[in-house]
N, C-alpha and C positions, 0 to 999 in steps of 0.2 A: 516462937520454936528453933531448937539447931536443927541445920541444913544439911541433912548428908552429902558425902559429896558423891558428884556426879562428873560421868565423861565429859560432858559439855563443859563443865568448870575450864577446863583444861583450854579451852578454844573463847572461851569469853572477852578476854585483852584482845584476841586478835580481830574478832566481829564489832567489840564497841569502835576501837579504833577506826577499823574499815567504816562504819556509818558513820562518824564524826567527817570525816573526808570524801565521800560517796553516798550517793544518796539510793543506789541499789546494792543489795546483796544478796546472795545466793547461800543459804546453808545447810550443807549435808548431814544429817547426822543417824545414825543407826538405830533402829529401836532400843529404848532403854535408855538414852543417851540424854534424856532429861531437857530438850530442847522446848517443849511446850510450857513446861514452867518455869524455868532458869531464865530464860532469853527476855521475858517481858518485865521479870522482877531487875535484869540487870542494866536494862535500858532506861528504867522509871526515873530515874536522876540525871541525864544527859543534858549538857546543857542548852543541846540546838533543840531539844523538845520546848524548851521557854515555858515549861506548865504546860503544854497541850496533852491530849490525851497519846493513849499507844490503842490499835483497835488490831486484836488480834482474830482473825477469821479461823473456825473450827468447823470442818464439814458437817459435823454430827453434833446433835444436841446432847446428849449424852456426856459425850467427849469435853463438851466446851463448858457445859456446869460443873463438872469432877474436875476439870484444869481449873478453872476459876475458884473452888471451893481450895483444892491445893495451895494456891497461890496466897489465898487469904488466911490459911493455916498457917502458913510460912511465915506471914506477917505480923501473926497474933490477933487479926482483925475477924469481924464477920463477913460473910460475903455480902456487896453492895456497899463496902466502905471502899477503900483503895482499890481494891478489884471487885468486878462486878461482872453480868454476863446479861445476854439478849439473847434469848432464843423464842421459838414461836408458844404463844402459850405461858410463857414466865418470863420475867425479867426481875433483874435485884441491881440496882444500880443507884445512886445519888448524885449530890452535886458535890462530892466530894471525889469520886470516883475517875482515877486516874487511867486503869487498864481495864478494857471491856472486853471481854471473850463474847464473839457472835458467831451467829450462825450465815450463811452465804445469802439468803434473801434480805438476810438484817443488811448488810453491807450495801447492799444494791438500794436500799432505802436511803440510807444514811448518805450514800453520793447523791441521791436524787435530790432530795431535799438541800443539800448545800455541796454544790459541785466541788467548791473551792476547800471541802473539809477542813474550815477556819480552825475550828478547835482541836484539831488530830494533826501530832507530829509523825506519826508513823503508822503504815498499816503494815500489820506479819501476815502473812498468808501458811498456814501450818497446813502438813500433811497434802500438799499442792499435786503429789503425785497421784492422788486418787482423782480429781481432772474432773470435780464437779461442773456443771454447767455454769453456776452462779460464780466457781471461784475463777473461772476463765474470762468471764464476762468484768467479775471487780477489780482483776487484774490488769485488764483493757482498758476500762474508766478511771483507774487509778493512773495509768500511765498517762491519758492524758490529760488528766488534772495536772501531774507532776509536771509535763511539756509547756502547757499553757497556762495554768494560774500558781500552783505552787513549784517552784523548782527545789524548794528546802522540804518536801514530803518524801522521807525516806520510806522505800518499800524493800521489805526483806521477805523472800520467797523460802520457806525451810520444807524438809521433806527428808524420809527416810530412804526414800529406794526413787530416783527422779533422774532426768537426762539434764545435768545441770549446764553442758555447753549450750544447748537451744535457750535455756533460761536466762542463763548471764549474757547471751547476743542480745535477747528481746527485753532486757534491761540497760542495754547500753555498757557492753560487755563490761557487766559487773563482776566484782572479785568474787572467787568462790571459797567458802570455808568449810570445810571437812572434819565432823567429829566422830568418834570411834563409839560404839555403844558399850555396853558394860561387857565385862571379859565373863558374864555367866556363861557357861558353854549350852547348849540345847544339842541335843542326842538327835537325829531323823531316823525314822520308821518306816519303810516304805511296805507295800503288800509285796508278797513274794508272787501272787499272778493275780491277772487282770481281775476287778470284780464283777461277782457273778450274782444276780438277783436282786433284792430291793434296796435303795440307797440306805433305808430308814435303819434294817435288819445288820445292814454293813456296818454302818454308825454305832447301832447300840453293842454288835459284838464288841468292836474294836475300843469302843468306853469300857465295858467290862474287862477286855483283856488291860487296859491301862490303870485301870483303877487296883487289879491283882498285882502288876508289875512294878510300881511305882507308888510312892507318896506323893500328898499335897491335891488340889484340886483340880477338877478340869474342865477346860473351857472347850466347849465343841463349836466347829462352826456349820453352817447347814444354811443352805440358798433362801429359807422363806420358813413361814410359818405354818405351814403345811407340815414340812420336813420337820420341824422342831415338835410340832405335837404329836405325829406319827411314831417320833423316836422316842421321846418322852412314853408315849405308850406302849414301845417295846421293853424299854428299860424296866418301867414297871413290872410287865408280863414276866419278865426275866428275873423279878425281886433283888432287883440292884442291891447288894449289901458285900461289905467288906470287912464281917468282924463289929464294923462301930456306925451309927448312922449315917446316910446318906442321901442329901437333899437332893433334888434335881428340880431346878429353876430355868424360866424363861428369861429371854434378853433381846428385845428387838425395839423397831421405833414404833410401833403399835399401840407399845403397854403404857400407862400412867408414869408420870415421873418418879415419883415415891416407889413403883414397884421397879422401873431400872435402878435406881439407887439400891435398894432390898437386893439386888440379885449380883451387885458389884460388891457389897460390904461382906466385911469379915466373916467365917462361919464362927459359931460357938464352939468353945473347945470340946473338944471328943469329935467334932462332927467335920464331915466332909461334904461338899458337893459338888455339883456336874451343872456347868452354866450351857444350856444352849441358845448358841445365838446365832444372828445374821451376823452380816458384816461389820453391821452396828459398832462390836467391837476389836475392829480389826486394828484399828492405830489412836493413839493417845488417849489410851487408856490404861490402867492399869487397874484388874481385877484381883484384889487382895487373895493371898493364898495359891493361887494358881501355877500349877509347876508342870501340868500337863497340857498340852494341845492338839487336840482331834480335830483333822480338817476335813470335812467333804471332798474339798477342791472344785466347790462349786458355787455360785453365786446369783444374784439375779439382779439383771440390769434392765432398764429402760430402751426401748426399740420403737424408733418411729419409723413409718415406710411413707415414704412421699406420693407412693403409687396409690394409697387407700386414704391417705389423711390421717389415720389414728395409729398410737402408739401402743405397744403391747409390752409385759414381762417376759424376759425370755431368760431363764437360766443357762449359763455358760458357764464354762470351766474359768477360772480364776488365771490372772497371769504369774508367771514367775514371780516378779515383784511383789505381788500380794500375798501371794504364798510366804514369802519369807518375813511378811511383815505377821501375819497371823503367827508363824513359826517363831518369833520374836518375843509373842505375848509368855512364852513359857518359859522364860528367861529374865524377866524382869526384876526379878526379886531374888533368885537363888538358879543354880544349874537346872535341866529342866527336861522335856522330851515331847517331841511333836511327833504322832503317829499321822502317815498319808493316807486316806483310802484311795492310791493310785501307787502303780508302780514307777520303781525308779526310771523304767525306760519310758512310761508317757511322762513323764517328769520334763524331759530332754524337748518332749514337743508341746509343750505348755507355751503359750506366748510372752516373750520378754515383760511385756510393758500391758497393761488394760488400755483399751481404747478409750481415749477422751468423751464424756457424756455427750460434750457439743456436737460430735461427729456422728450421732446416731439419736439425740433424744429431739423431741418437739421444741422447736425456737420459739412458739408463737409468744411465749412471756420475754425473751430474749429479744424479740424482733421491738415488742411494743418498749421493753426500757431502753432500748436503743433510740428509736422514736423520740420518745420524752425528752431523752441527755443530748438529741438535736442529731441525731445520726441515721442516714438514709439507707446506708450501703455497708456493710461490715468492712469492706476495704480501707474505710477510712480512719477504723483504728488498727491499734498492733494486737496483731493474736499470737498465741505460740501455733494453736492449729485455727485456722479460718473457718468460721461457722461454711457447711454445705450449701451451697447455691440453691440446690433443689429444696431442699427443708426451709429454707431461706425465704424462698419466693413462697413456698404454700401458706407458710406465716404470714406473710403478708396479704397474700388475698384472703387467708380467716379473717386476719385484724379489719380489713377493710368490709367485710361482710358483717363484722360484729361493731361497725363504726367508730372503732377505736382510732383509725387513723385515715386521712383521706386518701383521695388519688394521686397524689404527690407524695405521700409517705409520712407528711405531718401528722401527729397527734392531736385529736380532736378533743375538747372538753371532756366527751365521753373517756377517750382514750387514756386524759389525764388521771381521771376521778379512777380509774379501772386499776393504773401502775400505783396508784397510794394504797388501794387494797392489798395489794401484795399477794394476790392469789392470781391462780390461771384466769386470763382473760376473759375465756368462755363464762367461768364463774362470777369475776366483776362485771362484766356486763349484764347477766342476771339479777346481780342483786340491786345495780343501780334502776333496770326497767322495773325491778317488783318495787324498789321503794314509790315509784310514780302511780303504781297499782294500789298500794295501801298494803301490801304484802310482803315488806322489808323483814319481817319475822320468819315468816316461812320459808322465805325463799335463804335465808341464813342457816336455817335447820338444814335446808336441801345441800345448800353448798359444802356444810359439814359434813354430811352423808357421803356427797359424791368424792371428800378430799380424804376420806379415809377407807380402809377395808371394809367389804361387803360385811354388815351387822350380823346377817344369815347367811353366814359360809355356806351351809348344807342347803340351801332351801332352793328348788329349782325352780319355783315361779319366780319368775324375774321382774315380777310387778314392783315399781320404786314404792307404790303405796303401801306393802307390806312392810319396809326397811323404815317409814315413817312410822307406822302404828307402834314399831318396837322402838323405835326412838322414845315416842310419845308413852311407853311404857304399856302400849294396848297388844301386846305380842304374849301368845300362849309358849313357845317358845321358849331355848335356851338363849340369853342373850348377853354379850359380855357388859357389862354393869361400868366397867373402867372405861370403854369403848363411848358407852354411852354419855359416859359423863364429859369426859373430855371432847364430846362433839356439842355437847350443849355450851360449854365453857367455850369453843370456838368460835359459835356462833353468834355469842352473846358479844366475843368480841369483835368480829366481824361487821357487828350492828353499831358499836363503838367508832370502827374505823369508816366504816359510812358515812355516818354524821362528819366526825376530822373531815373526808376526801370532800363532800360539799361545800364543807366552810371554807376549807383550802382553795378550791377552785371558783367558789361562787356559785352557789345554787339558784336558781330559778330560770327562768325563760322560757323558753321553747323547748329546751332538751330535758327538762324535768319536769311538764306540765303535768298535772295529775288525771289520772283517768277516775270518770266519776262513776261509770257502772260497768261491773266484770260481765262476761258471760258466764251463764251457770256452769255447774260441775265442780270438779276437784280442779285446784291450781295447777297442781306438780305438773303436767302436761304443759299447760302452758309457759310455766317458769321455765321448765327443760327446754323447751322450743326457743326462746333467748341466749339460753347458754348454746343449745345445738343445732341452728338452723337447718345446717347441710347435713342432721342427721334426722330430719322431719319423715316420717315414712307412711307409704301408701299401700295398702293393702292391694294385691294382687288376686286375681281371680283363684290361682292356684293357692292360695293361702300365704303363700311368702310377700316378702313387702319389697317395695324400691325406697331409695334412700334421695332425697334431695339432689345429691353429691353424684346420684348415677350408679351407686354400687348399689346390689344385691343382700336382702339381710333375710334372715329365716329364724323364728322362734326355736329353741330347742326340743320343743316338744309340744303337742297341744296343752294350749292352756287357758285362762278367761282371755289374757288380752288376743290371744287368735283372733276374737271376732271385732276387734277393731278397726275401724276402717281408716285413721291415722293414729301414730304414736310417735313417739320419740326416743330412740336409742340412747342412752347417755352411755351406755357401754358396750363396746363391741370387740369381738378376736380379731385377727386379721389372717384368719385362715382360709384358702384358696379363694373360687371366683365370688363366692357368698360367705358375707360375714353372719356369722351367731351371735344372735343379740343374748347380752348378759344381763341387763339393767334397763329398765323401760319404764315411760308412763303414758297411759291413753292420753289422746290428745283431740278434745272435742272438734269437730268441723266449724263450729260459731267460734272457738278459739281463735282458728287458724287465720284469720285474718288480723287479729292483734297481736299474734305472735309475728309474721314473718309480712305481715301488709306493705312492708316496704320492699321486702325481695320478691313479691309476687307481680309477675308480667303478663299483661292482655298481648296476646300475641295472633294476628290475623296470618292466616297462611292459604295462600292457592297454590296448589302442588296438582301435579298428574299423579291419578290414582291408576297404575297400569292396568291392576286386576278387572278394575271396573271400565277403562277404556275410557274416563274421562276426568275434567278438571274438578276437584274438590276444594271449595272454599271454605273454610272453618275459621273459627274462632275461639280461643282456647286460651283460659287461666292458666301460668303456670308457675311452680316454684321450682325452680332449679330442672332438674329431670321430672318431677311430676306433672300430670295435667289435673290442675283440679276440676275443672267445668270447661266443659266442650259443647259448641253447636254450630249450625250454618252461618255463614258470614252473609250479613243482607246487603244487597247491590255490591259485589264486588267489583274492582275496577277493571274495565274490559280488557286493557293492555295488559292486565298483570294475569288475568285469563287465558289471552291470546301467549304470552310468555309460557305460562306452564304449558301450554299446548305445546310450546316449539319444545321444553324440557321432554315430555313424551316422545316427543319426536326423534329426538337425540339419543334415549335411553332404547328407543326401540327401532333406528334407522327408519331412512326414506322410505320404506316399505310400507308404515304405519300410514302413508297418504293413501294407498292402495289405487295406484295409478291403471286406468284403464291400458287396452293394448296401444290404442292410438299414442297415450302420452308418453307410453315405455318406449314405444319406437321412435319416438321425438326425443326422448333422453338420451337413447342409444345413436341416435344420430348426431345430438349434439356431441356425444363424447369422443366419437368418432372423429369429428373435426377438430376437437379440442385436442385431442390425440396427436394430430398430424400436424396441426397447426398451433404454436405458441402464443400465437396472438390472440387465439380468442379465448374465452371468457372458461377455467376450468370447471366442469361439472361433475366432476368426482363425488362419490359418496361422502367422501373425507370432507371436501371443500366445501359442498351445498349444508353438511351438520354443521359446519363450522362457520357458517354466514347467513343462518337460516333467518337472523335479525334482518338480513340487508333486503334477502328478494321473497321471503315469505309471510314475515309477523302482518304485512300490510293487509295481506288478502285473508289475515285468522280474524281480525277484530268482528267480535260477536258470536264466535263460535266456542263452543267448550266441550265437546266431546268424538269421538271416533266416528261416531254416525255424520256429524257436519263436515268432518274431513275429508269423507268420502262425498260431500255434495261440491267440493272443488272443483274449479276447470285448472285439471293440471298443464294442460296443451296452454292455456292463455298466461299461466303463472309462471311456465317455463318458458314461454316464448318473451315475456316483460325480462327476461337476462339477457335478450339480444336488441342491438337496434333494428330499423325499419330493414336497412342494407344488409346488417347480416342474416337477416331471415331471408333474404333474397337470394340471396349468396350459399345459406343453407340448402335451400330447394333445390337450387341449380347443381350445386356440389355436391350434394346427400340428397340424393330426393327418395321421395315415398315411394313412390314408383318408376320403373323404366319401361317408356314403348319401345318392343321389338319390332325386326323388321315384318312380322305378321300384319303388325297396327296394334297389337293388345298391350293393354297397362300391366303390367305386372309389378306387383307388391314388392318391395326390397326389404328383407327379413335382416335387422339388425341385431338380432339378440345376439349374437356373436360379435362384438364390435372389429375382431381381428379379421372375422372374415364373415362381412355381410354378403347373401344370395339373394338371385332369384330362383325359382323353379319353374322352368316352361318346357313345353313340348319341342320337341328336337325341330319339327317341321317349320318351326315359327320363327327360327333363327337361319334359315337359308338364306345366303348371300349375305351375314355378318361374319366381316373379315377377323375383327380385332375382340377383345375380349373390352369390356365397356369399364372405364377406370372411374373411379369416384375421387373425395376429395381433392380437387383439383390435381389429379392425372395420379396420385399418390397412392391408390390402393386399387388393386384390380379387383373386381366385382368376380365372386365364386358365382359359378352356373351351374344347377343340377336339371340336368338333361333327363325330362321323362319320355316315355314311353305313349303313344297314343292312348293308355290307358293310365297315365298320368302316372307308371308306375317309375321311381329313379332307375335310369340306365347308364350312367356317367357323371361324375363332378369334375370341373375342370374348372381352371384361373386363366388356361389360353386355349382359347375358342379357334385360334388358327392351325394348333398342333393337332387338336381332336378332329379337326374337317381332312390333315393331310395326311392324318394314320388311323387312328381308333375309330372313325366315324366308320368307315368300309368294314371292318368288324361288325360293329354294331346294325349297322345295317341287314349285313346278312343275317343275322339272328332273328332281327324283327321283321323284316321281308317275309320269312317263312311264316310269323304269326300273324304279322297284319299285311296279308298279300292286297287287299284294296288300297292300302294308304300308299301315300308317294313317297317314292324312295330314289330320287336321283343319282346319276352316276356324278353328277358336278354338284356338289353343296353350295359352292360359291356362286354357280350361274343359276342356280335353281332357284324357283319363283317360292319365297316364304308362305306359307297358308296355316289357318287356324283351324282347316277342316281338314275332311277324309284326303282330297285332293285339291289342286288349286282351280278356280273356277276355270272352266274352257276345258278342261281335260278330261 
């Protein structure tokens, strides 16, 4: 076939020369330049290839197949001869194939099976600006292969919009070669004002406007299937027609491959078409006849939340780079026009580049691939953007839970098998477990169901069993037959891969021992539990669910699954504090042990129950945050019980000990002494609580509740903090009673450690010239002087001043009220008495 002239042809000699002397090159080419199909063919006869293959990584299946077909046509050969492709569910290669166009997961598998890529001379990364996770991973692995095993391996990174400087640095200061795209001009039309109303109505109106104003077919970009179908419905209701037949078609990754090919095929004479597409058509793809692009400016991307451990699809604005890629689709074959569903002012606020998928996606599969490769930390490789640590750590934890890696991060036999299957490790682990249960076929179908969009998108009942029935042809509702066939094909392929993975790793041994008898009931919840052990859910009393990972979840409405004591949530949203369950299956209690037996832990707890005022000793079976079974712990260890009592005291304070008046007084005396003498033990509440094990624990053996604590002899316990000599000194320096001149023993009140006091009738102190001192003369005793009727008349800490001054005013007042009592003129010389008058007077 005659090759048409393309802009890339001008720089091919420069590119060929660069790759003869360098092992890394960056090629930037505008949309329509022809890099995807021209470059591999131009390199095919290069001497450095030495007859080896060229692998070109293409992010999207449709683009990969389309590029391979175009190159094969240029050579006048069928696909699968010199040029072939490998994509999910479809492979066309042969022994003579020299150029293989592969999707990203395929490249990872090729690298894992042959780290040196012995049969490969060059790896081309097309449309690298899309920054898919496997593209970044593939480049990082290829760079290490090049550095350690194959210094002759050529790496060529190609893109239309890319930060070339960063990539060139990553490739070792690689040369950057730039090619201009086609000269076909593309006019850009913006909205005059911000869109109001529904997206689909706006897109339908803009498509109709484009059909009226310009010739050619329309390629319209929408974020997802739902928006595509609602826009198609709006167009149908509007009776879209421009005087000739207008055919509206869909184009997205969930369509059968044949339907995708039909969507991009040329129209019949006299016919126009409107292709409603996701970002699948954004790059490396020419849709025949398209002269008009209508862009919603939105795309759907996966976002992973380390907080919840779940991924969700989010609709976000496209970047300026993606918008330019889409705009370029209108000028591939002739001058065109691009209608944008946003204003020119809004255009200035779009991000320049889309965030790399690596920064926002679930990294579980990536971490497993790195473990199999021999990498335990991402810093061991060279990345354009290193994986975020939080998501990396979460993926590592999940892989340990799935037994894919051990505690040191090395892959297990399970993990190597899971990696060979090439699907998410959750599903890979489910398949491997299902095989030993004799449920491999069922699990393969279940994995296919979980890997695709919901077969019953309008069904509000989240029970997975309904989707299984739909796959089996037992559903009364409308089901996408193409999706059903695709799932069955995928299930069959995974069955074959399961056998191949076992053969490669050597099946047998304890890891894959067969289970002879399964618990009764449908196996779907059991299988889901293998894939999602962290999402096994237990019904709570209010009808909501608690997941094993500690998150809350709820069914969207009352439905048959609402009665399930246990279920497994295969799909959850990530909104708010509680997730909404979107897809689940019932798990029988009898299946739980088989599903998660290795994760179920028996925990004995001896804890203080503040409400009951007692220690509770319980034995619990736990699966993560779930308590599966609970009962009393027989014969708990007495020291553990005592320590739980200590924890109760720490929570409630020393007051939980409910000390008597005498023990409280003792503690107050001790605190007074330690407060005035640093050499004495600190008995503040803070210190006592911090040292409970030292002074209280030995006294608690055999006790278990508040009533037991009340029986403690706290005077004896507190005195044990002092030596015998210190106890003697305490009684001497901070006495419990004070003997006054009348001979009475008056108790000292230490409730205020800063002002301990005695309350005594004034007459009993006659003759006492100085205020008594405590704590070795460091603290004067406060004296509450009482009238004969025991009423306070004066408070003093300076008795001498009272006798020489205030006494006479007090005497004058009291003598009139108590004339029979003894009121001497000289209190220093007077005889003290505890009676009305001293004896003999």
